[in-house]
C-alpha positions in Angstrom: 93.7 99.1 96.1 92.4 98.8 92.5 94.6 96.8 90.0 97.1 98.6 87.4 96.1 102.0 88.3 98.6 104.4 88.4 98.3 107.7 90.2 100.2 110.6 90.5 100.6 113.2 93.4 101.4 116.4 92.9 102.8 119.1 95.0 99.8 121.0 94.2 97.2 118.2 95.5 99.6 118.0 98.7 99.4 121.9 99.2 95.7 121.2 99.0 96.0 118.8 101.6 97.2 121.5 103.8 101.4 120.6 103.2 103.1 123.7 103.1 105.8 124.9 100.6 108.1 124.3 103.3 107.3 120.9 103.6 106.5 120.2 99.8 106.6 116.6 99.2 108.0 115.2 96.1 105.7 113.6 93.2 105.4 110.1 93.7 104.3 107.8 90.9 102.0 104.7 92.2 101.2 101.5 90.3 98.7 99.2 91.7 100.2 95.3 91.7 98.7 91.7 92.4 100.1 90.0 94.8 101.2 87.7 91.8 102.9 90.4 90.0 105.4 91.2 92.9 109.1 90.3 92.1 109.8 87.2 93.4 112.6 88.5 95.8 110.2 91.0 97.6 107.6 87.8 98.2 110.2 85.7 99.6 111.7 88.6 102.1 108.2 89.8 103.2 107.2 85.9 103.8 110.9 85.6 105.5 110.1 88.8 107.8 106.6 88.0 108.4 106.1 84.4 108.9 102.3 83.0 108.2 101.6 86.4 106.4 98.9 85.9 103.5 99.8 88.8 101.0 96.4 90.6 100.0 97.5 93.9 98.1 100.5 95.3 96.8 101.5 98.9 95.1 104.9 99.9 93.5 106.2 103.5 94.4 108.6 105.5 92.8 109.8 108.8 94.5 112.9 110.6 94.2 114.7 108.3 92.7 113.6 105.2 95.0 111.5 102.4 94.3 108.9 101.2 97.2 106.8 98.1 97.1 104.2 98.3 99.8 103.1 95.1 100.5 99.7 94.6 102.5 99.1 91.2 104.3 97.2 89.6 107.1 98.5 87.5 110.0 97.0 85.8 113.1 97.7 88.9 114.7 95.9 91.2 112.6 96.5 93.2 109.7 100.2 94.3 108.6 102.1 96.5 106.2 105.6 96.3 105.0 107.5 99.0 103.0 110.3 97.4 101.1 112.8 99.5 99.2 115.0 98.3 96.2 118.7 98.6 97.5 120.1 97.6 94.1 119.2 95.4 90.7 116.9 92.4 92.4 117.9 93.5 96.0 115.7 94.6 98.3 115.3 95.6 101.9 112.4 95.9 104.8 112.5 99.4 105.6 109.4 99.7 107.9 106.6 97.5 109.0 103.1 99.1 109.7 99.9 98.5 111.8 97.0 100.2 112.5 96.5 101.0 116.4 94.1 102.7 118.3 95.1 105.9 120.0 94.5 104.6 123.3 96.9 101.9 122.8 100.0 104.6 121.6 102.5 104.5 124.5 101.6 107.1 127.1 105.2 109.2 126.4 103.9 109.5 122.6 100.4 110.6 123.6 102.0 113.1 126.1 104.4 114.5 123.0 101.4 115.0 120.7 99.5 116.9 123.4 102.5 119.1 123.9 103.0 119.5 120.2 102.6 123.1 118.5 100.4 121.2 115.8 97.4 120.1 117.7 96.1 116.6 116.1 92.8 114.7 117.5 93.8 111.3 115.7 91.5 109.6 113.6 93.7 107.3 112.7 97.2 105.8 114.0 99.8 104.0 112.1 103.0 102.4 114.4 105.8 102.3 112.1 108.6 100.0 113.6 111.8 100.9 111.4 115.2 99.0 110.7 117.3 101.1 112.7 115.0 100.1 116.3 113.2 103.2 116.0 109.1 103.7 116.1 107.3 106.1 114.2 103.9 107.0 115.1 102.0 108.6 111.9 99.0 110.9 113.3 96.3 111.1 111.0 93.6 114.0 111.2 90.0 113.7 110.2 89.4 115.1 106.5 93.4 114.5 106.0 93.3 110.6 105.3 96.7 110.6 102.8 99.3 112.0 104.9 99.7 112.1 108.8 99.2 115.4 110.1 101.6 114.7 113.1 104.9 111.6 113.5 105.9 111.4 116.8 109.5 109.1 117.2 110.6 107.0 119.7 114.3 106.0 119.7 116.4 105.0 122.2 113.9 105.6 125.1 113.7 109.4 123.8 110.3 110.7 122.0 110.7 113.5 119.8 108.0 115.2 117.5 109.1 115.2 113.5 109.6 118.6 111.9 109.6 116.9 108.7 107.9 114.0 107.2 109.7 110.5 107.5 111.3 109.6 104.1 110.0 106.1 104.1 
């Protein structure tokens, strides 16, 4: 991420990436931040959620009236990203914790669901995204489409399902 650059993702750009009108994404305003520019409450929440994290990069994202902070960091176990949503004036909540994993390390039932999915994806990148409700979303990225997952699979309460709509966080 480059510092203080603001980017707008348009519906046209998403359509170019293969996202159809039925799956049109809202416009997202992205502002690059230095770790020191994060609200102190966000920094405290991140460090309390993942003790020992070193914050390396951050972004502020504004989408559909919601404000998120994507906070990337490093722990002794590896790289990690937390998505923090603003829930009120000065109030924040971690909505997901993400890390890249090898496709071979995804649970067997997730790989099986992907193989049976209507849309076939040979993932070149897989993000494991732990949600605050106990579910885990596996985001599968196809070659040549690095911005948005081509397929998302949810595991919740032992049930595995291929998502038909993009997960909101």
